[in-house]
C-alpha positions in Angstrom: 210.4 47.2 120.9 208.2 49.4 118.9 206.2 46.3 117.7 205.7 45.0 121.3 204.4 48.6 122.4 202.0 48.5 119.3 200.4 45.1 120.3 200.1 46.2 123.9 198.2 49.3 122.7 196.0 47.2 120.5 195.0 44.8 123.2 194.4 47.7 125.6 192.1 49.2 123.2 190.3 46.0 122.4 190.1 45.1 126.0 188.5 48.7 126.4 186.0 48.0 123.9 185.1 44.7 125.1 184.7 46.1 128.6 182.6 49.1 127.3 180.4 46.3 125.4 180.0 44.2 128.4 179.1 47.4 130.7 176.3 48.2 128.1 175.0 44.8 127.8 175.0 44.6 131.5 173.3 48.0 132.3 170.8 46.9 129.3 170.3 43.5 131.1 170.0 45.1 134.5 167.6 47.8 133.2 165.5 44.8 131.6 165.4 43.0 134.7 164.3 45.7 136.8 161.5 46.9 134.2 160.3 43.3 134.0 160.2 43.2 137.8 158.3 46.4 138.0 155.9 45.0 135.3 155.4 41.6 137.2 154.8 43.7 140.4 152.3 46.1 138.7 150.4 43.2 137.1 150.3 41.6 140.6 148.9 44.5 142.1 146.5 45.0 139.4 145.2 41.5 140.0 144.9 42.1 143.6 143.0 45.3 143.5 140.8 43.7 140.7 140.1 40.4 143.0 139.7 42.8 146.0 137.2 45.1 144.2 135.4 42.0 143.1 135.3 40.6 146.7 133.6 43.9 147.6 130.9 43.6 144.9 130.4 39.8 146.0 129.6 41.0 149.6 127.2 43.5 148.5 125.2 41.2 146.4 125.6 38.5 149.3 123.9 41.3 151.8 121.1 41.8 149.0 120.3 38.1 149.2 120.9 37.5 153.0 120.7 40.7 154.9 117.1 41.5 155.7 117.7 45.2 156.1 119.3 45.4 152.7 117.0 43.3 151.1 114.1 45.0 152.4 115.5 48.4 151.3 116.4 47.1 147.9 113.1 46.0 146.8 110.4 47.2 149.0 108.1 50.5 148.4 107.8 53.3 149.0 111.5 54.1 149.5 113.3 51.4 147.2 113.0 53.8 144.3 116.2 55.8 145.1 117.7 53.7 148.2 121.5 54.1 148.6 124.0 52.7 151.3 127.7 52.2 151.5 130.2 50.4 153.8 134.0 49.9 153.9 136.4 47.3 155.0 140.2 47.4 155.8 143.1 44.9 155.8 141.0 42.5 153.7 143.0 39.6 152.1 146.2 41.6 152.4 147.7 44.1 154.9 147.2 47.6 154.1 144.2 46.9 151.6 140.7 48.1 151.8 137.6 48.4 149.9 134.6 50.9 149.7 131.3 49.8 148.6 128.6 52.0 147.3 125.1 51.0 146.2 122.5 53.4 144.3 119.0 52.2 143.2 117.5 53.6 140.1 114.3 51.8 140.6 113.0 49.2 143.0 115.0 46.0 142.8 117.5 47.6 140.1 120.8 49.4 141.0 124.5 50.1 140.4 127.2 48.8 143.0 130.4 50.6 142.8 133.5 48.7 144.4 136.6 50.9 144.8 139.6 48.7 146.0 143.1 50.4 147.4 146.4 48.4 148.2 149.4 50.4 149.7 152.6 49.9 147.7 156.1 51.1 148.3 157.1 54.9 149.2 153.6 55.7 150.6 152.0 55.3 147.0 148.8 53.3 146.5 147.2 51.3 143.6 143.3 51.4 143.0 140.8 49.8 141.1 137.1 50.8 140.5 134.4 48.2 139.6 130.9 49.3 138.4 128.3 46.4 138.2 124.7 47.1 137.3 122.5 44.6 139.2 118.7 43.8 139.3 116.2 41.3 140.7 113.6 39.9 138.0 109.9 39.5 138.9 109.3 36.0 140.5 106.0 34.1 140.2 102.7 34.1 141.7 102.1 30.4 140.7 105.5 28.7 141.3 106.1 29.3 137.6 103.0 27.1 136.8 100.6 28.0 133.8 98.3 25.2 135.4 97.7 26.0 139.0 95.0 25.2 141.8 94.8 27.0 144.9 92.2 25.3 146.6 93.6 23.6 150.1 91.0 20.7 149.7 90.2 20.9 145.8 91.9 18.7 143.1 93.3 18.8 139.4 91.4 16.2 137.6 92.8 15.2 134.1 90.8 12.6 132.3 91.0 11.4 128.6 93.4 14.3 127.7 96.5 15.3 126.2 98.3 18.4 127.8 101.5 19.8 127.0 102.9 22.4 129.4 105.6 24.7 128.1 108.3 26.8 130.0 107.0 26.2 133.3 105.6 23.8 136.2 102.4 22.0 137.1 101.0 23.0 140.5 98.1 21.5 142.9 97.7 22.5 146.1 95.9 19.2 147.0 95.5 15.9 144.6 96.6 15.9 141.1 94.7 12.9 139.5 95.6 11.9 136.0 93.1 9.2 134.6 91.5 7.4 131.4 94.9 7.2 129.3 95.8 10.7 129.7 99.0 12.2 128.9 100.7 15.1 130.6 104.1 16.4 129.1 106.1 19.2 131.0 108.6 20.8 128.4 111.0 23.7 128.5 109.8 25.0 125.1 108.0 24.0 122.0 110.9 23.6 119.7 113.0 21.1 121.7 110.1 19.6 123.9 112.6 18.8 126.4 111.3 17.5 129.6 112.4 20.4 131.9 109.5 21.4 134.3 108.4 19.9 137.5 105.1 18.6 139.2 104.2 19.9 142.5 101.3 18.7 144.8 100.5 19.6 148.2 99.0 16.0 148.6 99.2 13.1 146.2 99.9 12.7 142.5 97.6 9.9 141.3 98.5 8.2 138.0 96.3 5.3 136.7 97.0 2.6 134.4 97.5 3.8 130.8 98.3 7.2 131.7 101.5 9.2 131.5 103.0 12.2 133.3 106.5 13.1 132.0 108.6 15.6 134.0 111.9 16.1 135.6 110.7 15.7 139.1 107.4 14.8 140.8 107.3 16.4 144.1 104.3 15.1 146.3 103.3 13.1 149.5 103.2 9.9 147.8 105.9 10.4 144.9 109.4 12.2 145.4 111.2 11.5 142.2 113.9 13.9 140.6 115.3 17.0 142.3 112.8 18.1 145.1 115.2 19.2 147.5 114.5 22.8 147.1 110.8 22.5 147.4 110.4 19.4 149.4 107.9 16.5 149.3 104.9 17.2 149.6 105.2 20.8 148.0 104.1 23.5 150.6 100.7 25.0 150.2 100.4 28.2 148.0 97.4 30.8 148.3 95.2 31.5 145.2 96.4 35.0 143.8 93.9 37.3 145.1 92.0 39.8 142.6 90.3 42.9 143.5 87.0 42.6 141.4 85.0 45.6 142.5 86.1 47.2 145.8 85.8 51.1 146.1 89.8 51.3 145.4 90.3 53.0 142.0 92.6 50.0 140.9 89.8 47.6 141.3 88.6 46.2 138.0 85.0 47.4 138.4 86.6 51.1 139.3 89.0 51.0 136.2 86.1 49.9 133.9 83.9 52.5 135.2 86.5 55.3 135.0 87.2 54.2 131.3 83.5 54.4 130.6 83.0 57.9 131.7 86.1 58.9 129.9 84.8 57.7 126.7 87.4 55.3 126.1 84.9 52.2 125.5 84.1 50.4 122.3 82.1 47.4 121.4 81.6 46.0 118.0 78.6 44.1 116.8 79.8 42.2 113.4 82.1 44.9 112.9 80.0 47.8 113.7 80.0 49.9 117.0 77.0 48.9 119.0 78.0 50.3 122.3 80.2 52.7 124.4 79.8 50.9 127.6 82.6 49.0 129.7 80.2 48.1 132.5 77.3 45.8 131.7 74.5 44.1 133.5 74.1 40.2 132.6 71.0 41.4 130.7 72.7 44.1 128.8 75.4 41.8 127.7 73.1 39.2 126.6 71.2 41.8 124.6 74.5 42.3 122.6 75.2 38.5 122.0 71.6 38.1 120.9 72.0 41.1 118.6 74.9 39.7 116.8 72.8 36.5 115.6 73.9 33.0 114.6 77.6 32.9 113.4 78.0 36.7 114.4 81.0 38.2 116.4 80.8 40.5 119.5 84.0 42.2 119.8 85.1 43.8 123.1 87.9 46.5 122.5 87.6 47.8 125.8 90.8 47.5 128.0 88.4 46.2 130.7 85.0 44.9 130.2 83.1 44.1 133.4 79.6 42.3 133.7 77.8 42.6 136.8 76.3 39.0 136.7 76.5 35.8 134.5 78.0 35.5 130.8 76.6 32.8 128.7 78.0 32.4 125.2 75.6 29.9 123.4 73.6 29.9 120.3 76.4 29.9 117.6 78.0 33.0 118.6 81.8 34.5 118.6 83.2 36.5 121.3 86.4 38.1 120.7 88.0 39.9 123.7 90.8 42.5 123.0 91.7 43.0 126.6 90.0 41.5 129.7 86.3 40.4 130.6 85.6 40.3 134.4 82.3 38.8 135.7 80.7 38.7 139.0 79.2 35.4 138.3 79.6 32.1 136.5 80.9 32.4 132.7 79.7 29.5 130.4 81.5 29.1 127.1 79.5 26.9 124.9 77.7 24.9 127.6 74.7 24.9 125.5 74.3 24.9 121.7 70.8 26.3 121.5 69.5 29.7 122.3 65.6 30.3 122.4 64.4 34.0 122.7 61.4 35.9 121.4 60.2 32.9 119.6 63.4 32.5 117.7 65.9 29.7 118.2 69.6 29.4 117.0 71.8 26.4 117.5 75.6 25.9 116.9 79.0 25.9 118.2 80.5 28.9 120.1 84.1 30.4 119.6 86.1 32.4 122.2 89.1 34.3 121.3 91.3 36.4 123.7 94.1 38.6 122.5 96.6 40.7 124.4 96.4 44.2 123.4 99.9 45.1 124.5 102.5 45.7 127.5 100.9 46.8 130.7 97.3 46.2 129.7 95.8 42.9 131.3 94.1 40.2 129.2 92.0 37.3 129.8 88.8 36.1 131.5 88.2 36.5 135.3 85.3 35.6 137.5 84.3 35.3 141.0 82.6 32.0 140.4 82.9 29.4 137.8 84.1 29.1 134.3 82.9 26.4 132.1 84.2 25.5 128.8 81.3 23.1 127.4 81.0 20.6 124.6 79.8 23.4 122.5 82.8 25.4 122.6 84.5 22.4 120.6 85.4 21.1 117.1 87.7 24.2 116.4 90.7 26.0 117.5 90.7 27.9 120.7 93.1 30.8 120.9 93.7 32.6 124.2 96.5 35.1 125.3 95.5 36.0 128.8 94.8 34.8 132.2 91.9 32.5 132.9 91.1 32.8 136.6 88.2 31.4 138.5 87.9 32.1 142.1 85.8 28.6 142.0 86.1 26.0 139.5 87.5 25.9 135.9 85.8 23.1 134.0 86.9 22.3 130.7 84.9 19.6 129.1 85.5 20.0 125.4 86.6 18.6 122.1 88.8 21.5 120.7 90.9 20.8 117.6 93.6 22.5 119.6 93.2 24.6 122.9 96.3 27.3 122.9 96.6 29.3 125.9 99.6 31.6 126.7 99.5 32.9 130.0 98.0 31.0 132.8 95.1 28.9 133.9 94.3 29.5 137.7 91.5 27.9 139.6 90.6 27.0 143.0 89.5 23.7 141.2 90.4 22.3 137.7 88.7 19.6 135.9 89.9 18.8 132.3 88.4 16.4 129.7 89.5 16.9 126.1 88.6 13.7 124.5 92.4 13.3 123.9 92.5 16.5 121.9 95.6 18.4 122.7 95.9 21.3 125.1 98.9 23.5 125.0 99.6 25.7 127.8 102.5 28.1 127.7 103.6 30.0 130.8 103.7 33.7 130.8 104.4 35.1 134.2 104.0 38.9 132.8 100.5 38.0 131.6 99.5 36.4 134.9 100.9 39.5 137.0 98.8 41.9 134.8 95.6 39.9 135.0 95.8 39.7 138.9 97.1 43.1 139.4 94.9 44.8 136.8 97.8 46.2 135.2 101.7 46.4 135.1 102.1 47.2 138.8 101.1 45.6 142.0 98.1 47.3 143.9 99.2 50.0 146.4 100.8 48.5 149.5 101.4 45.1 148.0 104.9 43.9 147.6 105.8 42.4 144.0 107.5 39.0 144.0 110.9 39.1 143.3 113.4 36.3 142.2 115.9 35.3 144.9 118.5 35.4 142.2 120.7 38.8 141.9 121.4 39.2 138.1 124.3 41.2 136.8 123.3 43.3 133.9 126.6 45.0 133.2 130.2 44.9 134.4 132.7 47.9 134.0 136.4 48.3 135.4 138.5 51.5 135.5 141.8 52.2 137.3 
């Protein structure tokens, strides 16, 4: 009897222990399930609040692209520098959800979007996510991203017996583009890969004679529509020649800036390495005297930010001209159109050299004229290196035999004619150089709206809870 009672007691104890263990395990399992459920719910709400905030950011970016009022306020002077706005929406995507959007510009076409999303959860509680996005619009282009551009509505680009490589951009002519006499025109994305990337745009026809080549990803003209021309169309819509303020009374005109620099003692011209003038503004005769003074094989160095000549510029007689900034002329500029120069009974003959250097950010570089620019046969048989804008309000004629002709910036004329004797001409697009040359500095003239890319670029993305 005692043994039976002892066994029953043992069983009771064991059963109690088993039940206790089962209760502990059950409680642990239940707690784990509840915890996992809360974690899963928390993750789901976190994802929902994130996507809700992201939706708010996307709506703000959409407004910057498509809402005319937002677009105007975001990128147009005089109030775009500190423009701000906000809006909110409720019951978006989920019941009880909302987002509030704020945008604050730090400068024109650059600002920060703050999107705060809220979702109601159980027991009157809310979940929140804040997304901060810095955005900007890059500057667009005055020339449809073309380092070779003609703006005349009835004038052509004529390329004869030449090899032209265009890098990082397109090839634009408002009227006809004529490529003939076994010429080759290649439009690459960059020098390293030499992959065909750019497009050819013409307001009228692209004419390619037998033996000539035109290599591009697309040709968009009246008579040829090859490749992706859907955005621009065939033919390409007309683009106006970018206008330059040469000599108005406005303080930003080139002549006004050159005069101000001269009055401020900021001008320096070197004749064969020795300072020979402290002018920035010259008559045609004064500039010619400096070129005569340097002699055969001599170098005239313009260290002025802006040099303005109120007349013609004629580089001849075996002279070298180095421009460390920009040279602006009222009338025709001839570079090596003649080999000989006779003056005061003396005669000098030889090839002529032009070099243009970019002095630094925000300072224009190049060669500009109201009239024509002619690169003649006697600017040839040597390397020509230019970093700047070559701009003629009339025609640019390059009839030369350079070893290589390298231009970084842009070649802009109402009409352009090129004959290089199958020597290589390399044109590298630099929109910043073009902007600075057209505007006379880093900023557009007062009252002129800078061109911005239609793309809104995200510079930084930050999330907080």
